[in-house]
N, C-alpha and C positions, 0 to 999 in steps of 0.2 A: 855689697854682698854680706859685708857683716852682720847688719842689720835683718837680711835672711838670716843667716844661720843662728841671728841669737835670737827672731821670733820663734824658729823651729823648732829648737834647744827651749827655750821655753815653754813650747806645745809639748813637748815629749816630757819636760818635766812635772804637767801639770796632768797629761796621761798616765805617767806613771804615780802619780796623788792617787788618780782615778782607781788603777789597777789593783794597788795597796790596800782600800777602801775596799773593791770587791773582795780583793783573797780574805779578808777579814771576815767583813760575812756572809762570807761563801764556806768560809771553814766554821766558822757559828752557827750557821746551820745543818753541816755537813756532822758535824757533832751532836748538835741537838737530836738530829734524828738517829742519828744511831744508839745514841740514849737514851731518846725517849720513845720511840717508834721502832727500835732495829734494825732499820734500813738507812745506809747512808746513800748520798748523791753517787751514780756511779763514775769512775774515773777521775775522782775527787783528786787524790794523790797526783795522779798525773796531769791533771791541768793546774792545781798549784803550781809543779816543775816548772813547766811551760809559761806559764804566768810572773814566775819572781824571773825567770832567765830575762822576759822582758822587761820586767820594772827595774832590773838591777843595771842594764844597759843601754835603756835610749834615754837615759839622763845624764851620759858620762858628758857631752860639750857643755848641758849648765852648770855640770859641777865644776867645768875648767875656767866657763866664764867668771864664774863668783870665785875660783881661786881658791876650793874648798876640797883641791885630792888630799889626798893626806902626803907631809915632804919632814923632812928631817933639816930643820937649818942650822944645829949645833954651831956648825965652821962657819956654814956660810953669811953668817950674821955677822959676823966680825969682820968680814970681807971689806973693801971699800968698795965704793959704788961700780968701780970698772972691775973689779972680782967677781962682785953681785953677777952682773950682769952677764961675761964669759960665763959663769954657771946658768946662768938661768938660759943662753942658747945653746948649752950643754945638753940641759933636761930637757928644752924644748926638742931637741936633733934628736937625740934616744928618744922623746916620747911617738913624734913624729915616725920613727923608723920601727919602732914596737908594734905603732898602732896599723902602720899598713900591712908589716906582715898578718897581724890579726886579722884586718880586713878582708884581706885577699882568701886566708886560710877561712875564714867564715862565710865570705862567699859561695867559695867550692863547695864547702859544707853546704849550707841554702840549696844550691843549686842542685847537691846531688840530690839530699831531702826530697825535694821539687819534682823533680826527673823520674825517678825512682816511686815517685808516689808514698813517702813512708809516711807508717804512723804509729803511733805509739801503740802497746796493743794492750788493749781494753776493748769492753762490750762498746766505747763510743767507738772509736779507733779514728782519734784525734793525731792531723796531720801533721809532720813534726816539722816541716818550713817555716812556719810562722813564727816559731819561736826562736829555728836556727837564723833564720833569716833578717830578726829584731837584733840579733848581734853584729851583723854587719852593716845595719845602718846604724846604729847607737855607736858604735867603733869610728864607719864613714864618716860620721859628723862630728866627732872628735878630732878625728886625725884634719878634716877641713879647719875646724877649730887650731886647733895646732897650730898648720901654716899658715894661717890668718895671724896669730901670735906673733910668730916667728918671723914673717915678715913686719911686721908692726912693731917688733924689736929692732930688727935690721935698722929701721929707718928712721927709728925716735932717738935710738943709741940708749943707755945707760940710765934716763929717765922717762922712758915705754911705762913703767908700773905706774910711772902718776899720768902717765897720760890714758893710759885703759885703766885705769881703776873699776874695780867692782861699784864703785859707789858711783861711779856717771849712770847706771841703769836702773 
């Protein structure tokens, strides 16, 4: 299960990088078209907004696997191993709780957009559910990764950081 989640998170990270490159090229073409030809790509801003959501949420599990989420550890760095372990468990539990709420809410949002056939206003009438669904997929995969990290931490105790360190990947 861990390898499958890691493979999917890697694939989503690569997809996010591809989307970022596409966004940069798309904006360049749109701006150059507007500046030199007086015509920009229709709904360029709406497309960028939708792609930015996808680009941000899909690699959440990858960032968790690498241990690169923002954290403030000024106090916990000075705790003994057992104290750090307890703080790690509390952090994972809070993360699981929060991501579960976000995942459920984003599923409802994406499902409603799909059923209502919601579109972004503009000449191209771009559907809303793919970008809203990416929030559900990204937070859902992060939730799975957090649960797996929590189980690993429980099973291996205070030394779980050494066992599941990002350097192994």
